[in-house]
C-alpha positions as CSV (number, residue, x, y, z in Angstrom):
1,X,19.9,83.3,-39.9
2,X,18.1,82.0,-36.7
3,X,17.5,84.5,-34.0
4,X,19.0,83.9,-30.6
5,X,15.8,83.5,-29.1
6,X,14.9,80.5,-31.5
7,X,18.1,79.2,-30.9
8,X,17.9,79.1,-27.3
9,X,14.3,77.7,-27.5
10,X,15.4,75.2,-30.3
11,X,18.1,74.0,-27.7
12,X,16.0,73.7,-24.7
13,X,13.5,71.7,-26.5
14,X,16.5,69.7,-28.1
15,X,17.6,69.2,-24.4
16,X,14.1,68.0,-23.1
17,X,13.6,65.3,-26.0
18,X,17.2,64.1,-25.0
19,X,16.0,64.0,-21.4
20,X,12.9,62.2,-22.4
21,X,14.6,59.6,-24.6
22,X,16.9,59.1,-21.7
23,X,14.1,58.3,-19.4
24,X,12.2,56.2,-21.6
25,X,15.3,54.2,-22.2
26,X,15.7,53.7,-18.6
27,X,12.5,52.7,-17.9
28,X,12.9,50.0,-20.9
29,X,16.2,48.8,-19.1
30,X,14.4,48.6,-15.8
31,X,11.4,46.6,-17.2
32,X,14.0,44.3,-19.1
33,X,15.8,43.8,-15.8
34,X,12.8,42.6,-14.2
35,X,11.4,40.7,-16.7
36,X,15.0,38.7,-16.8
37,X,14.9,38.8,-13.0
38,X,11.9,36.9,-13.1
39,X,12.7,34.4,-15.6
40,X,15.8,33.7,-13.5
41,X,13.7,33.4,-10.5
42,X,11.3,31.0,-12.1
43,X,14.3,28.9,-14.2
44,X,15.7,28.6,-10.4
45,X,12.4,27.6,-8.8
46,X,12.0,25.0,-11.4
47,X,15.8,23.7,-11.2
48,X,15.2,23.7,-7.4
49,X,12.0,21.5,-7.7
50,X,13.7,19.3,-10.3
51,X,16.5,18.7,-7.9
52,X,14.2,17.8,-5.2
53,X,12.3,15.5,-7.1
54,X,15.5,14.0,-8.2
55,X,16.8,13.7,-4.7
56,X,13.2,12.4,-3.6
57,X,13.8,9.2,-6.5
58,X,17.1,8.5,-5.3
59,X,15.9,7.6,-1.7
60,X,12.8,6.0,-2.5
61,X,15.1,3.9,-5.0
62,X,17.3,3.4,-2.1
63,X,14.4,2.6,0.3
64,X,12.9,0.0,-2.7
65,X,16.1,-1.6,-2.4
66,X,16.5,-2.1,1.3
67,X,12.8,-3.4,1.7
68,X,13.9,-5.8,-1.1
69,X,16.6,-6.8,1.0
70,X,14.2,-7.0,3.8
71,X,12.0,-9.7,1.9
72,X,15.0,-11.9,1.2
73,X,16.3,-11.9,4.5
74,X,13.0,-13.1,5.8
75,X,13.2,-15.9,2.7
76,X,16.6,-16.9,4.6
77,X,15.1,-16.7,7.9
78,X,12.0,-19.0,7.1
79,X,14.8,-21.6,5.5
80,X,16.5,-21.8,8.5
81,X,19.5,-19.9,7.2
82,X,19.2,-16.7,9.3
83,X,19.0,-17.6,13.0
84,X,19.8,-14.3,14.5
85,X,16.2,-13.3,14.7
86,X,13.4,-16.0,15.5
87,X,11.2,-15.1,12.4
88,X,8.0,-16.3,13.6
89,X,5.2,-16.1,11.0
90,X,2.7,-14.9,13.4
91,X,2.8,-11.1,12.5
92,X,5.8,-10.1,15.1
93,X,7.7,-7.1,13.6
94,X,11.4,-7.3,13.1
95,X,13.3,-4.1,12.6
96,X,17.1,-3.8,11.5
97,X,19.7,-1.6,10.1
98,X,20.4,-2.1,6.2
99,X,22.7,0.0,4.1
100,X,21.7,3.9,4.5
101,X,18.2,3.0,6.2
102,X,16.2,0.7,8.4
103,X,13.8,-1.9,7.7
104,X,11.0,-3.3,9.7
105,X,9.9,-6.9,8.6
106,X,6.7,-8.9,9.8
107,X,5.7,-12.5,8.3
108,X,2.1,-13.5,8.4
109,X,1.3,-17.4,7.9
110,X,-1.5,-17.4,5.3
111,X,-3.1,-20.3,6.8
112,X,-3.9,-17.8,9.9
113,X,-5.9,-15.7,7.5
114,X,-9.4,-16.1,6.6
115,X,-9.3,-17.7,3.1
116,X,-12.0,-16.5,0.8
117,X,-12.2,-19.7,-1.2
118,X,-12.3,-22.3,2.0
119,X,-14.1,-20.0,4.8
120,X,-17.7,-21.2,5.5
121,X,-20.1,-18.4,5.5
122,X,-20.5,-18.0,9.3
123,X,-16.8,-17.0,9.2
124,X,-17.0,-14.5,6.4
125,X,-20.0,-12.8,8.5
126,X,-17.9,-12.7,11.6
127,X,-15.2,-11.0,9.4
128,X,-17.3,-8.4,7.9
129,X,-19.2,-7.7,11.8
130,X,-15.7,-7.4,13.4
131,X,-14.7,-4.3,11.3
132,X,-18.2,-2.7,11.8
133,X,-20.7,-4.1,9.4
134,X,-24.4,-4.5,10.5
135,X,-25.1,-8.2,10.6
136,X,-27.6,-8.2,8.1
137,X,-25.2,-6.7,5.3
138,X,-22.5,-8.9,6.8
139,X,-24.5,-12.1,5.9
140,X,-25.4,-10.3,2.5
141,X,-21.9,-10.0,1.6
142,X,-21.2,-13.8,2.7
143,X,-23.5,-15.1,0.6
144,X,-22.5,-13.3,-2.3
145,X,-18.9,-14.2,-1.9
146,X,-19.7,-17.9,-1.7
147,X,-22.3,-17.3,-5.0
148,X,-19.0,-15.2,-6.8
149,X,-16.7,-18.4,-6.5
150,X,-19.0,-21.3,-6.6
151,X,-19.5,-23.0,-9.9
152,X,-23.1,-23.0,-9.9
153,X,-25.7,-20.5,-10.8
154,X,-27.6,-21.2,-7.5
155,X,-28.5,-17.9,-5.7
156,X,-28.1,-18.2,-1.8
157,X,-30.9,-16.5,0.2
158,X,-29.0,-13.3,0.5
159,X,-26.4,-14.0,-2.3
160,X,-26.1,-12.8,-5.8
161,X,-25.7,-14.5,-9.1
162,X,-25.4,-13.4,-12.5
163,X,-28.8,-11.9,-12.8
164,X,-28.0,-9.4,-9.8
165,X,-25.0,-8.4,-11.2
166,X,-26.9,-7.4,-14.5
167,X,-29.7,-5.6,-12.6
168,X,-26.9,-3.6,-11.0
169,X,-25.7,-2.8,-14.4
170,X,-22.0,-4.1,-13.7
171,X,-20.2,-4.8,-16.8
172,X,-19.4,-8.7,-15.4
173,X,-21.0,-11.5,-13.6
174,X,-20.3,-13.8,-10.7
175,X,-17.0,-15.0,-11.6
176,X,-18.2,-19.0,-10.7
177,X,-14.6,-20.0,-9.9
178,X,-12.2,-19.7,-7.0
179,X,-10.8,-15.9,-6.0
180,X,-7.3,-16.0,-7.7
181,X,-6.4,-12.8,-5.5
182,X,-7.7,-11.0,-3.1
183,X,-8.6,-7.6,-4.6
184,X,-11.1,-9.7,-6.5
185,X,-13.4,-9.1,-3.8
186,X,-13.8,-5.7,-5.1
187,X,-15.8,-7.3,-7.7
188,X,-18.4,-8.9,-5.4
189,X,-21.7,-7.2,-5.3
190,X,-21.8,-5.0,-2.2
191,X,-18.2,-4.7,-1.5
192,X,-16.7,-1.3,-1.5
193,X,-12.9,0.1,-1.8
194,X,-13.4,1.3,1.9
195,X,-14.5,-2.0,3.2
196,X,-11.8,-3.8,1.4
197,X,-9.4,-1.9,2.7
198,X,-10.5,-2.6,6.1
199,X,-10.5,-6.6,5.5
200,X,-7.4,-7.1,3.1
201,X,-5.1,-7.7,6.2
202,X,-7.0,-10.4,7.5
203,X,-7.9,-12.4,4.2
204,X,-6.2,-14.7,1.7
205,X,-6.2,-17.0,-1.3
206,X,-3.3,-18.9,-0.2
207,X,-4.4,-20.8,2.7
208,X,-3.7,-24.7,2.6
209,X,-6.4,-25.3,5.1
210,X,-10.4,-24.6,5.6
211,X,-10.1,-23.4,9.2
212,X,-7.8,-20.8,10.6
213,X,-4.3,-21.5,12.1
214,X,-5.2,-20.3,15.6
215,X,-1.4,-20.4,16.5
216,X,-0.6,-18.0,13.8
217,X,-3.4,-15.8,13.4
218,X,-3.6,-12.0,14.2
219,X,-5.5,-10.9,16.8
220,X,-8.0,-9.0,14.6
221,X,-8.5,-12.6,12.9
222,X,-9.2,-14.2,16.1
223,X,-11.7,-11.8,17.1
224,X,-13.5,-12.1,13.7
225,X,-14.1,-15.9,14.2
226,X,-17.5,-16.5,15.5
227,X,-16.5,-19.8,17.4
228,X,-13.9,-18.2,19.7
229,X,-15.3,-16.9,23.0
230,X,-13.8,-13.9,24.7
231,X,-12.8,-16.7,27.4
232,X,-11.2,-18.7,24.6
233,X,-9.6,-15.8,23.1
234,X,-8.1,-14.4,26.3
235,X,-6.6,-18.0,27.0
236,X,-5.3,-18.2,23.8
237,X,-3.2,-15.1,23.8
238,X,-2.3,-15.7,27.6
239,X,-0.6,-19.0,25.9
240,X,1.2,-17.1,23.2
241,X,2.5,-14.3,25.6
242,X,4.0,-17.3,27.8
243,X,5.6,-18.9,24.9
244,X,9.3,-18.6,24.2
245,X,10.8,-17.4,21.0
246,X,11.9,-20.6,20.0
247,X,8.8,-22.7,20.4
248,X,6.7,-19.8,18.3
249,X,9.1,-21.0,15.1
250,X,6.6,-22.2,12.6
251,X,6.8,-24.0,9.6
252,X,4.5,-22.4,7.2
253,X,3.2,-23.4,3.4
254,X,2.3,-20.0,2.3
255,X,3.6,-16.6,4.0
256,X,2.9,-12.7,3.1
257,X,5.9,-10.8,3.9
258,X,5.9,-6.8,4.5
259,X,9.0,-5.0,4.5
260,X,8.7,-1.1,5.7
261,X,11.9,0.8,4.8
262,X,13.3,4.1,5.2
263,X,16.3,6.1,4.6
264,X,17.7,8.9,6.7
265,X,17.0,11.5,4.1
266,X,13.4,10.6,3.7
267,X,13.0,7.6,1.3
268,X,10.3,5.3,2.2
269,X,9.0,2.0,0.4
270,X,6.9,-0.7,1.5
271,X,7.1,-4.0,-0.3
272,X,4.5,-6.9,0.3
273,X,5.2,-10.6,-1.0
274,X,3.6,-13.9,-0.8
275,X,5.8,-16.8,-0.9
276,X,4.5,-20.2,-1.0
277,X,7.1,-23.2,0.0
278,X,8.2,-25.4,-2.9
279,X,9.8,-28.8,-3.6
280,X,13.1,-27.6,-5.0
281,X,15.6,-27.4,-2.2
282,X,17.8,-24.7,-4.6
283,X,14.7,-22.3,-4.0
284,X,12.5,-23.2,-1.0
285,X,10.1,-20.5,-1.7
286,X,8.3,-19.4,-4.6
287,X,7.1,-16.0,-5.3
288,X,3.2,-15.9,-6.0
289,X,2.7,-12.2,-5.4
290,X,5.0,-9.3,-5.4
291,X,3.7,-5.7,-5.1
292,X,4.3,-2.2,-3.6
293,X,2.1,-1.3,-0.8
294,X,1.2,2.2,-0.5
295,X,0.7,3.9,3.0
296,X,-2.7,4.0,4.2
297,X,-3.9,7.2,5.4
298,X,-5.2,7.9,9.0
């Protein structure tokens, strides 16, 4: 028989154990609730990110479609089928609404650029000095470009042939063939990515002429031409300003078209194409280059 005092002590101990167990259970429940809350928060965050990415992809896809529509409208303009805009191939920007966004389209006659295959070395030198390259370095680059695309192995005084590429431990030689794309300029000894980005808008491999078309060249190209004095340049630009839109319609053999499209909800896409006039009346222009252009960082 258990004494009353022993029963009282046992009951007190049992109550205390029960309270401890209830406290532990409560703590466990709180921990589980907290963990579940964290899981739910992470899940909601990931879901929100996925939704935003999907929305951005949709808006960018819309912008891409609008940019491509801008290129096609420019083709109609070049073919004379869209007379609502002057469509001058001298870099003039044209903006218009389309679908759920807007697009700015500019056309540039490739004959109004400096051709890497056709231009003389002094013109290439002027190209590089116009973007800040020192004269001696510009001369080396001009000679290296000429050596890169000519068929012989004769090195110009400041140029570079196969032995120079080997000495620089480059995995390729001089091409000894014409440039097929402007970005092949990156393979020329001495060329850097930063310098290429500066001159890329001014160069071409699609010009049908050796000299630059002064009527369609951009101001930056005109400033790079060593045979144009400041007085000639000022007179030329004054003539352009005085010319009306109708007189600035140009028939071009090859033209680059840039379409920069944006949607109301933040989509953005830049399409760049190079079109060359063909003989097929059902397809007046042939697409020789079609790529996405990424926005340049300031």
